[in-house]
Structure formats: structure tokens, C-alpha cells
C-alpha positions in Angstrom: 66.7 5.8 -71.6 66.4 8.2 -68.6 66.6 11.9 -69.0 66.8 14.4 -66.3 68.1 14.2 -62.8 64.9 13.2 -61.1 64.6 10.0 -63.1 68.3 9.3 -62.4 67.6 9.3 -58.7 68.8 12.7 -57.3 68.1 13.3 -53.6 65.9 16.0 -52.1 67.5 19.5 -51.9 66.2 20.2 -48.4 69.0 20.1 -45.8 68.7 17.0 -43.6 66.4 15.0 -46.1 67.8 12.0 -47.9 64.7 10.9 -49.8 64.6 10.6 -53.6 63.3 13.6 -55.4 60.0 13.4 -57.4 59.8 17.1 -58.6 62.2 19.7 -59.8 61.5 23.5 -59.4 63.4 26.6 -60.3 64.8 28.7 -57.5 62.4 31.6 -58.3 59.3 29.5 -57.8 60.7 28.0 -54.6 61.9 31.4 -53.1 58.6 31.9 -51.2 59.0 28.8 -49.0 60.4 28.5 -45.5 62.4 25.3 -46.1 66.2 25.4 -45.9 67.9 24.3 -49.2 71.3 23.3 -50.5 72.9 25.6 -53.0 72.1 25.2 -56.7 70.1 26.5 -59.6 67.3 24.0 -59.4 65.4 22.7 -56.4 64.7 19.0 -56.1 61.9 17.9 -53.7 60.8 14.6 -52.3 57.1 13.8 -52.0 56.8 15.1 -48.4 58.5 18.4 -49.1 56.6 18.9 -52.3 53.4 18.7 -50.4 54.6 21.2 -47.8 55.6 23.6 -50.6 52.2 23.2 -52.3 50.3 24.0 -49.2 52.5 27.0 -48.2 52.2 28.6 -51.7 48.7 27.7 -52.6 47.4 31.3 -52.3 50.3 32.7 -54.3 49.9 30.2 -57.1 46.1 30.8 -57.3 46.7 34.5 -57.7 49.2 34.0 -60.4 46.8 31.8 -62.4 44.0 34.4 -62.0 46.3 37.1 -63.3 46.8 35.2 -66.5 43.1 34.3 -66.9 43.3 30.6 -66.0 41.1 28.9 -63.4 
């Protein structure tokens, strides 16, 4: 039994990418990125675009964790 769109095989939300998604993010989390996305409430990312998003938001995510007292 598969639940969720990622397990069902949804494609990456980045315009021009046709790879299968491995992660799902909310639009608020993804708003700080420079990638062009299709419309929708959730953002689905393939492996390549997820790595790009992680690298570009590393400093922001670290500051968020420090604000809440996590390492």
C-alpha cells in the first residue's frame, strides 16, 4: 500500500525537469530558493534539485535550528 504522491511516482516540480520526486516540501520552506516551480501547494523535488535546495538554504536552516535550541 503506497501513501503519498512521492511514493506513487510524482514528477519534480521544477520547470523543465522530468525526474521522479524523492522529497516533498511546503511552499513556505521552498520560498527562499531561486528555482522556477510549477504552481501548487506542495513542492516535489528530485534528488538533484533537493541537493541544490539544501546547499542554497543551509545557512537559513542552521539559524532556524539555533533559534529553537537544536544543534
